[in-house]
Residue, then its C-alpha position, 0 to 999 in steps of 0.5 A: x299065696x298059692x291056692x293050695x296053701x290057702x286051702x290048707x290054711x283054711x282047713x287048719x284054721x277051721x279045725x282050730x275054730x271047730x275045737x274051740x267052738x266045741x268048748x264054748x270059746x269064741x276067739x274074737x281076734x282072727x287076723x293074719x298076725x294071729x296065725x303062725x305058719x311054720x314047718x315041722x318034720x317037712x310039713x307046713x303047719x298053721x297055728x292060731x294064737x292070741x286067745x287073750x280075748x277069748x275066755x275074758x268075754x261072755x258069749x254075746x258080747x263085743x269089743x270095739x277097741x282091740x288094736x282097732x287100727x288093724x283089727x277093724x279089717x277083720x271084725x264081723x258086723x256084730x263084733x263091731x257092734x253094728x248089728x243088734x246081736x251078740x258074737x258067736x262062732x259065726x263071727x269067727x267064721x266071718x273073720x276067717x273069711x276076711x283072712x282067706x280073702x286077703x290071702x288070695x287077693x293080697x288085700x282085705x275086702x274092705x279098705x278105707x281112710x278111717x276105722x269108721x269107714x271100714x266098719x261101715x263097709x263091713x255092714x253096708x258094702x257087698x265084698x267083691x267076689x274074690x274070683x274077679x280079682x284073681x281068675x285062677x281061684x276055683x269057683x267053689x272056693x270063691x263061693x265059700x269065701x263069699x258066703x263067709x262074708x255075708x253081713x247077716x250071720x244067719x246067711x253064713x256057714x253056721x259052724x266050723x265043723x260043717x264048713x270044714x266037712x264041706x271043704x274036705x269033700x270039695x277039695x279032697x286031694x288038698x285036704x289029705x295032707x292037713x294034720x290036726x293041730x293040737x295047740x287048741x287044747x292048751x288054751x281050753x280049761 
């Protein structure tokens, strides 16, 4: 994907996550197939879908087997049960980082021949800096993605709100065209 498209996608995704997190909902299934991109009135829009797991699980719980063959690429270490702590908004941010990495690099940061191998990498292998795979990526964007992919949730951005504000400042020209999607309200009771 073009860098501008990835930044716009990231801002849209963060806006959606900010909204659901403000209502105490964690998505727990952020992956490319759960992001719909479409055009409306000549503007590209991104919509986060599949909130099936979000309201069903209490905060702090994790799920191992949700279409594990593809979802394992996007699990945070704590979501996969590899850390002794529960899932919170930082887990969704980790998964968003995986999606953004894949959009830029054309592949997820962790690949393996089995689910177990991929999950092990989420916990033990430092991801490649995405900029080393594609030199046209701005350093600031590569740093954002790298921080999102930190193993320990305390080392990641602590909220979608804070990260969105940072990205809006850093990439001001690109973020001006992003409209706030209203789809989140449909899923919050």
